[in-house]
C-alpha positions in Angstrom: -0.2 -0.1 -0.3 1.3 3.3 -0.8 1.6 6.1 1.9 0.4 9.5 1.9 2.2 11.5 4.6 -0.8 14.0 5.9 1.5 16.7 7.7 3.6 16.9 4.1 0.4 17.7 2.6 -1.2 20.2 5.4 1.7 22.1 5.0 1.5 22.1 1.3 -2.1 23.5 1.2 -0.6 26.3 3.9 2.0 27.2 1.3 -0.4 27.3 -1.2 -2.7 29.7 0.4 0.1 31.8 2.2 1.6 32.7 -1.2 0.1 35.3 -2.9 1.5 34.3 -6.0 -1.0 32.0 -6.9 -4.6 32.7 -8.0 -6.9 30.6 -5.4 -10.6 29.2 -6.3 -12.6 27.3 -4.1 -15.6 25.4 -5.0 -18.0 24.5 -2.3 -21.0 22.3 -2.8 -23.9 21.3 -0.5 -21.7 19.8 2.4 -20.5 23.3 2.9 -24.1 24.5 4.0 -24.2 21.5 6.4 -20.9 23.3 8.5 -22.5 24.0 12.2 -20.2 26.4 14.3 -22.6 26.5 17.1 -26.3 25.6 17.7 -27.2 29.0 16.3 -25.5 28.2 12.9 -27.8 28.1 9.8 -27.8 25.2 8.1 -29.1 23.5 5.1 -30.6 20.0 5.1 -28.5 17.3 3.8 -30.1 15.4 0.9 -31.5 12.6 2.8 -33.3 14.8 5.4 -34.5 17.3 2.6 -35.9 14.3 0.9 -37.7 12.8 4.0 -39.3 16.3 5.0 -40.1 17.3 1.3 -41.9 14.1 0.5 -43.7 14.2 4.1 -45.1 18.1 3.3 -46.4 17.2 -0.2 -47.6 13.9 0.7 -49.7 16.0 3.2 -51.1 18.5 0.1 -52.6 15.8 -2.0 -53.0 12.1 -1.2 -52.7 10.6 -4.7 -49.0 12.6 -4.7 -48.2 10.5 -1.2 -49.2 7.5 -3.3 -47.4 8.0 -6.2 -44.2 8.8 -4.2 -44.6 5.8 -2.5 -44.8 3.9 -5.6 -41.8 5.3 -7.0 -39.8 4.8 -3.9 -40.4 1.2 -4.7 -39.8 1.5 -8.2 -36.1 3.3 -7.3 -35.6 1.3 -4.1 -35.0 3.0 -0.6 -31.0 3.3 -1.4 -32.3 5.3 -4.6 -34.8 7.1 -3.4 -33.7 11.1 -2.9 -34.8 14.5 -4.5 -32.4 14.1 -7.8 -33.7 11.0 -8.2 -37.4 11.9 -7.6 -37.3 15.2 -9.6 -35.6 12.9 -12.7 -38.4 10.6 -12.3 -41.2 12.9 -12.6 -39.9 14.8 -15.3 -39.1 11.9 -17.3 -42.9 10.5 -17.0 -44.0 13.8 -17.5 -42.5 14.1 -20.9 -43.8 10.5 -22.2 -47.0 9.9 -20.2 -49.1 11.8 -22.7 -53.5 11.1 -21.9 -52.6 7.9 -19.8 -52.4 7.9 -15.8 -49.0 6.0 -14.2 -48.5 6.1 -10.5 -52.4 7.3 -10.3 -51.2 10.7 -11.5 -52.1 12.0 -15.0 -49.6 14.6 -17.1 -51.1 18.0 -15.2 -50.9 15.7 -11.9 -46.8 15.1 -12.6 -46.3 18.8 -14.0 -47.7 20.2 -10.4 -46.0 17.7 -8.5 -43.0 18.8 -9.9 -43.9 22.7 -8.8 -44.6 21.5 -5.5 -41.2 19.8 -4.6 -39.2 22.5 -6.1 -41.4 25.1 -4.4 -40.2 23.3 -1.0 -36.8 22.8 -2.2 -36.5 26.9 -2.3 -38.3 27.2 1.3 -35.7 24.6 2.8 -32.5 26.6 1.5 -34.0 29.7 2.5 -32.6 29.5 5.9 -31.7 33.4 6.4 -35.6 33.9 6.5 -36.7 34.7 10.1 -40.0 34.9 8.9 -41.6 36.8 5.6 -40.4 40.3 6.4 -36.9 39.7 8.2 -33.5 38.0 7.8 -31.2 36.4 10.3 -30.0 38.7 13.0 -26.0 39.9 13.5 -25.7 37.4 16.2 -27.3 34.7 14.2 -24.7 35.4 11.1 -21.8 35.7 13.6 -22.1 32.0 14.6 -21.7 30.9 10.6 -18.8 28.8 9.7 -19.2 31.2 6.5 -18.6 34.3 8.2 -15.2 32.7 9.6 -14.8 32.2 5.7 -15.1 35.7 5.2 -12.7 36.5 8.1 -10.3 34.8 6.6 -10.5 36.1 3.2 -10.4 40.0 4.7 -6.9 39.4 6.6 -4.7 40.3 3.7 -4.6 41.8 0.5 -3.7 39.4 -2.3 -2.3 40.1 -5.7 -5.3 37.9 -7.1 -8.8 38.1 -5.5 -9.9 34.8 -4.4 -13.0 33.3 -6.5 -15.3 31.4 -4.9 -17.4 29.1 -7.1 -20.7 27.1 -5.6 -23.2 25.0 -6.6 -25.5 26.2 -3.4 -28.3 28.2 -3.9 -28.6 29.6 -0.4 -27.6 32.9 1.0 -24.5 31.9 3.5 -22.0 32.9 1.7 -23.1 36.5 1.2 -24.4 36.5 4.6 -20.9 35.8 5.9 -19.2 38.1 3.3 -21.5 41.5 4.0 -21.3 40.3 8.1 -17.0 41.2 7.5 -18.0 43.8 5.1 -15.8 42.1 2.4 -16.7 43.5 -1.4 -17.6 40.8 -3.5 -18.9 40.8 -6.9 -21.6 38.0 -8.3 -22.3 39.1 -12.0 -24.7 41.4 -11.5 -24.4 44.9 -12.2 -27.1 48.1 -11.2 -28.9 49.0 -8.2 -32.6 49.5 -8.8 -32.8 46.1 -10.8 -29.3 44.6 -10.5 -28.8 42.6 -13.5 -26.5 39.8 -15.0 -23.9 41.1 -17.1 -22.1 38.2 -18.7 -19.0 40.1 -19.9 -17.9 41.3 -16.8 -18.1 36.9 -16.0 -15.3 36.7 -19.1 -13.4 39.7 -18.3 -10.9 38.6 -15.8 -9.8 42.2 -14.9 -13.6 43.8 -14.4 -13.5 44.6 -10.4 -10.3 43.2 -10.2 -9.3 43.4 -6.6 -12.9 42.3 -5.4 -13.9 38.9 -4.4 -15.7 36.5 -6.9 -18.8 34.9 -6.0 -19.7 32.4 -8.8 -23.3 30.5 -7.8 -23.0 28.0 -10.7 -26.5 26.4 -10.1 -28.1 29.9 -10.0 -29.4 31.4 -6.7 -32.2 32.7 -4.8 -33.5 36.0 -6.1 -32.2 35.6 -9.8 -35.0 36.0 -12.1 -35.7 36.2 -15.7 -37.6 39.2 -16.6 -39.9 38.6 -19.8 -39.7 42.5 -20.5 -36.1 43.1 -20.7 -35.1 39.7 -21.7 -32.7 40.4 -18.7 -31.6 38.1 -15.7 -32.4 40.0 -12.6 -31.6 40.1 -9.0 -34.8 40.8 -7.1 -36.4 39.1 -4.2 -36.8 35.6 -4.1 -40.4 34.1 -4.9 -41.2 31.0 -6.9 -39.5 32.2 -10.3 -36.1 31.7 -8.8 -33.3 30.5 -11.5 -32.3 27.8 -10.3 -30.5 24.0 -11.7 -32.8 21.6 -9.8 -31.3 18.5 -8.7 -32.3 16.5 -11.8 -30.9 14.8 -14.9 -32.4 18.0 -16.4 -29.6 19.9 -14.6 -27.2 18.7 -17.8 -29.2 20.5 -20.1 -30.2 23.2 -18.1 -26.2 24.3 -17.6 -26.0 25.6 -21.0 -28.1 28.2 -20.7 -27.5 31.6 -19.4 -26.7 32.6 -17.0 -24.9 29.0 -16.1 -23.0 29.0 -19.2 -21.1 32.1 -18.5 -20.6 30.9 -14.9 -19.3 27.5 -16.0 -16.8 29.4 -18.2 -15.5 31.6 -15.6 -14.3 28.0 -13.8 -12.9 27.2 -17.0 -11.0 30.2 -17.7 -9.7 30.5 -13.6 -8.0 26.8 -14.5 -6.7 28.4 -17.5 -4.6 31.2 -16.1 -1.3 30.1 -15.1 -0.2 29.3 -11.1 -4.1 28.4 -10.6 -5.5 26.5 -7.7 -9.1 25.3 -7.3 -9.7 23.7 -3.9 -13.1 21.6 -3.5 -15.0 21.1 -0.2 -18.2 20.0 0.2 -18.7 18.9 -3.6 -19.1 15.4 -4.3 -17.8 15.7 -7.3 -21.5 14.3 -9.0 -22.1 16.8 -11.6 -20.6 15.6 -14.7 -21.1 19.5 -16.5 -18.9 20.7 -13.8 -16.1 18.1 -14.1 -15.7 18.0 -17.5 -15.2 21.8 -17.7 -12.6 21.2 -15.0 -10.9 18.3 -16.7 -11.3 20.3 -20.3 -9.4 23.2 -18.9 -6.5 21.2 -17.1 -5.4 19.7 -20.1 -4.7 23.4 -21.3 -2.7 24.5 -18.8 0.4 23.0 -17.1 0.2 25.0 -13.7 -3.0 24.5 -12.6 -4.0 21.7 -9.9 -7.4 20.8 -8.1 -7.4 19.7 -4.6 -10.4 18.0 -4.1 -11.2 17.4 -0.3 -14.0 14.8 0.2 -16.0 14.0 3.0 -16.3 10.2 2.2 -17.4 9.3 5.8 -21.0 7.6 6.2 -22.8 5.2 8.0 -23.7 1.7 6.3 -27.1 0.1 6.8 -26.0 -1.7 9.8 -24.7 1.8 11.3 -21.0 1.4 11.2 -18.9 3.8 9.5 -16.8 3.1 6.2 -15.7 5.5 3.7 -16.7 5.6 0.0 -13.1 6.7 -1.4 -12.1 2.8 -2.6 -9.6 2.2 -5.2 -12.5 1.3 -7.3 -14.7 4.4 -6.7 -15.4 6.5 -9.9 -13.6 9.5 -8.3 -10.7 7.5 -7.7 -10.4 6.8 -11.4 -10.9 10.0 -12.5 -7.8 11.0 -10.2 -5.8 8.5 -10.9 -5.9 9.1 -14.7 -5.2 12.8 -14.2 -2.1 14.1 -11.8 -3.6 17.7 -12.0 -6.4 16.5 -10.0 -5.5 15.4 -6.1 -8.3 14.0 -4.2 -8.0 13.9 0.0 -10.4 11.6 1.5 -10.7 10.7 5.2 -8.9 7.7 5.2 -7.2 7.8 1.7 -6.2 9.8 -0.8 -5.1 9.9 -4.6 -2.2 12.2 -5.2 0.1 12.2 -8.5 -2.4 9.3 -9.9 -1.3 7.1 -6.5 -4.0 5.7 -4.7 -2.3 5.7 -1.0 -3.4 5.6 2.5 -3.0 8.4 5.0 -0.2 7.9 7.7 2.4 9.6 9.4 5.7 8.7 8.8 6.8 10.5 12.1 5.0 11.7 15.0 3.9 15.2 15.0 5.9 17.8 16.6 4.3 20.6 18.5 6.8 23.2 18.1 5.9 22.7 13.8 4.3 25.7 12.6 1.3 23.6 11.5 0.0 22.1 14.6 -1.1 18.2 12.3 -3.0 17.1 15.0 -5.9 20.1 14.8 -6.4 18.4 11.1 -5.3 14.8 11.1 -6.7 12.7 13.7 -4.3 10.2 15.0 -6.5 8.3 17.2 -8.9 7.5 14.2 -9.5 3.4 13.5 -6.7 1.6 11.6 -8.9 -1.4 10.6 -12.9 -2.2 10.1 -12.9 -3.7 13.6 -11.5 -0.4 15.0 -13.4 1.6 13.0 -16.4 1.7 15.5 -14.5 1.9 18.4 -14.1 5.2 20.9 -10.5 6.1 21.3 -8.9 7.6 24.2 -5.6 8.5 22.8 -3.7 5.5 24.8 -3.5 3.2 21.8 -0.4 2.2 20.1 0.6 5.1 18.0 0.8 3.7 14.3 0.6 6.7 12.1 -2.7 6.3 10.9 -6.0 8.5 11.3 -8.5 10.8 9.8 -8.0 13.8 7.6 -10.1 16.3 8.9 -9.9 19.3 6.3 -12.4 17.4 3.8 -15.1 18.9 6.9 -15.8 22.6 5.9 -16.0 24.0 9.4 -12.0 22.4 10.0 -10.8 23.6 6.7 -11.9 27.4 7.9 -10.3 27.0 11.3 -6.7 25.9 9.5 -7.5 29.0 7.0 -7.8 31.1 10.2 -5.1 29.6 12.1 -3.0 30.5 9.2 -3.4 34.1 10.4 -0.9 34.6 13.4 1.3 37.1 13.6 4.1 35.7 12.1 1.9 34.3 8.9 0.6 38.2 8.6 4.1 38.9 8.4 5.0 36.5 5.5 1.6 37.6 3.3 2.7 41.2 3.6 2.7 44.6 5.3 -0.6 45.6 4.3 -2.6 43.3 6.2 -6.1 44.0 8.4 -6.1 42.7 11.7 
């Protein structure tokens, strides 16, 4: 088994982020909206919880919806029954059903059920709302992991602005950036009715010093205005421009504004010395993956570091890790040296799949406290995996890599901003 030393790569990430010669981008997926700093933290439910709650709510609207969803669950199987597969199933049936009946529903029923599910998705990601008229207060926003992330962005002036790409519809990044008074640009121009301006996304020098926030699956509050034929940012309602989780997202991604935003991702990676760090992103969106892979082929100096939270409970309630040598993501990384994937127990680096293992015990005097980001007391085999450790077992160097957890990543980022690190970064630093 090949060994990857986590201390080496933790320090490597730190050096990348300290250097202002690198263009730094982040790609955040749904996992980042799950992270919690405290009980006050706003979070968006994981797909499993979201599926359970939406199915229950929609079933209460119409009895026939409940019956239809029960039948679809049997068709798909419990393990494959989630919002994405449900919407895909409904959209496919709505397209070919004609004048007949299927799952107790007619064509219009399928269309109405799709609308009802999407309405509930929007409601569940609108976690910034306290009620219909108010948004989250300062004390709540201060408890967001996203606010701590914004704090790191605001610590130093960089040669190149941080670019944030996210598939999330929610406003958690916006809340954090605005709470910390970090200027950012998201592709919209104007004040009364801000409109999406594709040219500004394409031009890398536009508002060059501002942090960029690119919401590549759309956002709450984005609407297509039929009169002006522009995409406007207004108060959220039922007409939000979102790429919902279904098979149609691949087709939808070829439309504006999504095409411009995906082009921005490609153009970012085509620039010299660009580093894209993914977190909370499962690499399950082929329309995004294909852009990343294609862009990397044209640039010899760009690299992608994928932080993958692959820990899950199996049907027996025991922990396992999904990043195996045979997994689809492993195969992708093993075929592309410019993509490194860091999982909980294993990693693919330089096209080589290997196990995390410290070669030497960490030194407390090191500039990076490795034990904060690598759990040495983590399990070492399938039997130990589900035991609780107290730190007394024989040292093996094995353990769990923790940076794929968005909250741990953010702590790591902020820990770099010490007096010593500030001196390294430069004199023009906001303390």
